[in-house]
C-alpha positions in Angstrom: 84.7 71.1 109.0 81.3 73.2 109.3 80.9 72.6 105.5 81.9 68.7 106.2 79.3 68.4 108.8 76.6 70.4 106.8 77.3 68.0 103.9 77.3 65.0 105.8 73.8 66.1 107.2 72.4 66.5 103.6 73.8 63.3 102.8 71.9 61.7 105.2 68.9 63.8 104.4 69.2 62.3 101.0 69.6 58.8 101.7 66.7 59.2 104.0 64.7 60.5 101.2 65.5 57.5 99.1 64.4 54.9 101.8 60.9 56.8 102.5 60.1 56.6 98.7 61.0 52.8 98.6 58.7 51.8 101.7 55.6 54.1 101.6 54.9 53.0 105.3 57.8 54.6 106.6 56.8 58.0 104.6 55.9 59.7 108.4 58.5 58.5 110.7 61.5 59.0 107.9 60.1 62.5 107.7 60.4 62.8 111.4 63.6 61.8 111.6 65.1 64.0 108.8 63.2 67.1 109.8 65.8 68.3 112.6 68.8 67.7 110.8 67.6 69.6 107.8 65.8 72.2 110.0 69.4 73.0 111.8 71.1 73.3 108.6 68.8 75.3 106.6 68.2 77.8 109.6 71.9 78.5 110.5 72.2 78.9 106.7 69.3 81.3 106.6 69.7 83.0 109.9 69.4 86.4 109.8 69.6 86.9 106.1 66.3 89.3 105.9 67.6 91.3 108.9 69.0 94.9 108.2 70.5 96.5 104.9 72.1 94.2 102.5 75.7 94.3 102.3 77.7 92.6 99.2 81.2 91.6 98.3 82.3 90.5 94.6 84.7 87.7 93.6 85.7 87.0 90.2 88.2 84.4 88.7 89.1 82.7 85.6 91.0 79.4 85.4 92.2 77.4 82.2 90.9 74.1 82.4 90.7 72.2 79.4 87.8 70.9 77.3 87.3 67.6 79.2 88.1 68.7 82.7 85.8 68.4 85.8 84.3 71.8 87.7 82.6 71.3 91.4 81.2 74.0 93.4 80.4 73.0 97.3 78.1 75.9 98.9 76.4 76.1 102.2 73.7 78.9 101.5 73.0 80.3 98.2 72.3 79.7 94.7 74.5 78.1 92.2 74.2 78.7 88.4 76.4 76.6 86.0 76.4 77.2 82.0 78.5 75.6 79.1 80.4 78.3 77.2 83.4 78.0 74.5 86.9 77.8 75.1 88.8 76.0 77.8 88.6 78.6 80.8 86.4 78.5 83.8 84.6 81.6 84.9 83.7 81.9 88.4 81.5 85.1 89.6 80.3 85.0 93.3 78.5 87.7 95.3 78.4 87.4 98.9 75.4 88.7 100.8 75.3 89.8 104.6 72.5 91.5 106.4 73.5 94.2 108.9 77.2 94.5 109.6 79.3 94.4 106.7 82.2 93.0 108.5 80.7 89.5 108.5 81.4 89.2 105.0 85.0 88.5 105.8 84.0 85.4 107.9 83.5 83.4 104.6 86.0 82.4 102.3 85.4 81.5 98.5 88.4 78.7 98.2 89.7 77.5 94.7 91.7 74.5 94.3 93.5 74.1 90.9 94.6 70.9 89.9 95.4 69.0 86.7 92.1 68.9 84.8 90.1 69.7 88.0 88.9 72.9 89.4 87.1 72.6 93.0 85.4 75.5 94.4 83.8 76.2 97.9 82.8 78.1 100.5 83.9 77.9 104.0 82.1 79.9 107.2 84.7 80.5 109.8 81.9 82.4 112.2 79.1 80.9 114.0 75.8 81.8 113.4 76.7 84.1 110.3 74.2 86.0 107.9 76.2 85.4 104.9 75.1 83.7 101.5 76.7 83.3 98.5 75.4 83.0 94.8 77.7 81.6 92.2 77.7 82.0 88.5 79.9 79.8 86.7 80.9 79.2 82.9 82.7 76.0 82.2 83.9 74.4 78.8 81.1 72.5 77.1 82.6 69.3 77.6 83.5 69.2 80.8 82.1 67.4 84.2 80.1 69.3 86.6 79.6 68.4 90.3 77.4 71.5 92.2 75.8 70.8 95.9 74.4 73.1 98.1 72.9 73.0 101.4 70.3 76.0 100.9 70.0 77.1 97.5 68.5 76.8 94.1 70.9 75.2 91.6 70.8 75.2 87.8 73.2 73.6 84.9 72.7 74.1 81.4 74.6 72.9 78.4 77.3 71.0 80.2 78.0 67.7 78.0 80.3 65.9 80.6 78.9 64.2 83.4 76.9 66.1 85.8 75.5 65.7 89.3 73.6 68.3 91.2 72.3 67.8 94.9 70.6 70.3 97.2 68.8 69.9 100.6 66.7 73.2 100.4 66.5 74.2 97.0 65.3 73.4 93.8 67.5 71.5 91.1 67.2 72.1 87.5 68.9 70.7 84.6 68.7 71.5 80.8 70.4 69.9 77.6 72.7 67.6 79.9 73.2 64.6 77.7 75.6 62.8 80.7 73.1 63.4 83.9 73.9 60.8 86.4 71.8 62.4 89.3 69.9 65.2 90.6 68.6 65.2 94.0 66.7 67.6 96.6 64.9 67.2 99.7 62.9 70.2 99.9 62.5 71.4 96.3 61.3 70.6 93.0 63.8 68.7 90.6 63.5 69.4 86.8 65.1 67.9 84.2 64.7 68.6 80.2 66.8 67.3 77.4 68.7 64.9 79.7 70.4 61.7 78.9 72.3 59.0 81.0 75.9 58.5 81.1 77.0 56.5 78.6 73.7 54.9 78.2 73.3 53.8 81.9 70.9 54.8 84.4 69.8 58.4 85.5 68.2 58.7 88.9 66.3 62.0 90.3 64.3 62.5 93.4 63.2 64.9 95.9 61.5 64.6 99.3 59.0 67.4 99.5 58.9 68.5 96.0 58.0 67.7 92.4 59.9 65.6 90.1 59.3 67.0 86.3 61.4 65.0 83.5 60.8 66.2 79.8 62.6 64.7 76.7 64.9 61.9 78.9 66.6 58.8 77.4 68.3 56.7 79.3 68.6 52.8 79.6 67.4 53.0 83.3 65.2 55.8 84.7 64.7 55.7 88.5 62.6 58.8 89.8 61.0 59.2 93.1 59.2 61.7 95.3 57.7 61.4 98.8 55.3 64.1 99.0 55.4 65.6 95.6 54.2 64.4 92.0 56.3 62.3 89.5 55.6 63.6 85.7 57.6 62.1 82.9 57.1 63.4 79.5 58.6 62.1 75.8 60.5 59.6 77.3 62.7 56.7 75.9 64.0 54.2 78.3 64.2 50.4 78.8 63.9 50.0 82.5 61.4 52.5 84.5 61.4 52.7 88.3 59.0 55.2 89.9 58.0 55.8 93.5 55.9 58.2 95.1 54.2 58.3 98.6 51.2 61.2 98.2 51.8 62.1 94.9 50.2 61.2 91.4 52.6 59.7 88.6 52.4 60.4 84.9 54.4 58.8 82.3 54.1 59.5 78.6 56.8 57.7 76.3 57.7 54.7 74.6 57.4 51.1 75.7 60.9 49.3 74.6 60.3 45.6 73.5 61.7 43.5 76.4 61.4 46.9 78.6 60.7 46.9 82.4 58.3 49.4 83.9 57.1 49.5 87.4 55.4 52.3 89.3 54.4 52.4 92.7 52.3 55.3 94.3 50.4 55.0 98.0 47.7 57.7 97.8 48.0 59.2 94.1 47.2 58.3 91.0 48.8 56.8 88.0 48.4 57.7 84.3 50.5 55.9 81.2 49.9 57.9 78.1 51.7 55.2 75.4 53.3 55.9 72.1 52.4 52.6 70.0 53.8 50.3 72.3 54.7 46.9 70.2 53.2 44.8 73.4 53.0 44.5 77.1 52.1 42.4 79.8 50.1 44.4 82.5 49.7 44.0 86.3 47.8 46.5 88.1 45.9 46.6 91.4 44.5 49.4 93.5 42.9 48.8 96.9 40.3 51.5 96.5 40.8 53.2 92.9 40.0 51.8 89.5 42.1 50.7 86.6 40.8 51.8 83.0 42.4 51.2 79.5 41.7 53.1 76.3 43.8 50.0 74.5 42.5 46.9 73.8 43.5 44.2 76.3 43.3 40.7 76.4 42.3 39.9 80.1 43.6 37.0 82.2 44.0 35.8 85.7 41.7 34.8 88.3 40.9 38.5 89.5 39.8 39.1 86.2 38.2 36.3 84.7 34.6 37.1 85.6 35.0 40.2 83.5 36.1 38.7 80.4 33.9 38.2 77.0 33.8 35.5 74.7 36.8 36.9 72.9 38.5 37.9 75.9 38.8 41.0 75.2 37.7 44.4 77.1 38.1 47.7 75.9 37.8 51.1 77.7 35.6 51.1 80.9 38.0 48.7 82.7 36.9 49.4 86.3 38.9 46.6 88.5 40.7 46.9 91.6 43.0 44.3 90.6 44.0 43.3 86.6 46.2 40.9 85.0 45.9 41.6 80.9 48.0 41.7 77.8 48.3 44.1 74.7 49.8 43.4 71.4 52.7 41.1 71.4 53.3 41.3 75.2 56.9 41.2 74.9 57.5 44.3 77.7 56.4 44.2 81.3 54.3 46.8 83.2 53.6 46.5 86.9 51.5 49.6 88.5 50.4 49.5 92.4 48.4 52.2 94.0 46.8 52.0 97.2 44.2 54.7 97.1 44.7 56.0 93.6 43.2 55.3 89.9 45.1 53.7 87.4 44.7 54.9 83.4 46.3 53.3 80.3 45.9 55.8 77.3 47.0 56.0 73.9 48.8 59.1 72.7 
């Protein structure tokens, strides 16, 4: 019951994060509503963890799964590290940590549920206000699907080629070499993706409330990224549709622009920088209430807001400095929309 309640709170917090990222004006109210629930969960998970001598107890188990099975790990307090290995076994190594009284270790159980093609691992806390955390190190078959969740702890998934989902309330989320990543989320932590691709050439989402979102070498048909109070940085990306939202952080996108693609970036109080690799063309709609707009690409300016700045040829190059701009580059096949309230917009060529 305590585990279920904790993950209900975690889900509410992550849902609030997404709503806040989509509606900048609700940033302060959303964080105020979310803070008590997250604080209670994190305080319970770590209460007293730094008091007294560290007491430990180890858990080890190996289970035959098969190459296309599914592994889930749910934890209240502690880190989860998942790596891909050879063979068809799941190796579970866990260490319970307690401060002070060693008898507390018995109040936390590691439950393993084996079913056909599936292994579910979870921690159950039976004592109120215990001082126990559990760190997991799990090795799975390379093609297995992985679903990991923790209330207070860092998550790291490396080399899993099945479907991957990773969510933490208070901790960093890191994935590497995950070609079927579905989502990666944290409320109070950074989210870092490297060598990720979406499931079956579909959509991939990653978000944080009070952390940065960093994506390197990401491939997806649709890419949805967001942070409320952190920066969003995307490098070497390829996608047909991009949606990025940040309230008080900057956004940088470095990658390609697909023919006919749609790219939308919104930041309330941060700068937006696009570093584009030889795009065939796009239509740009950009605005900033108190910042400037500048392009290093030769743009054909259009729209009433910019008509006064046009030359006889209808072109302006670097040095654009407008608060609102409608412009076209190349064949204009893709659509790029950038909105920021108090930041600058820069379009650069890689």
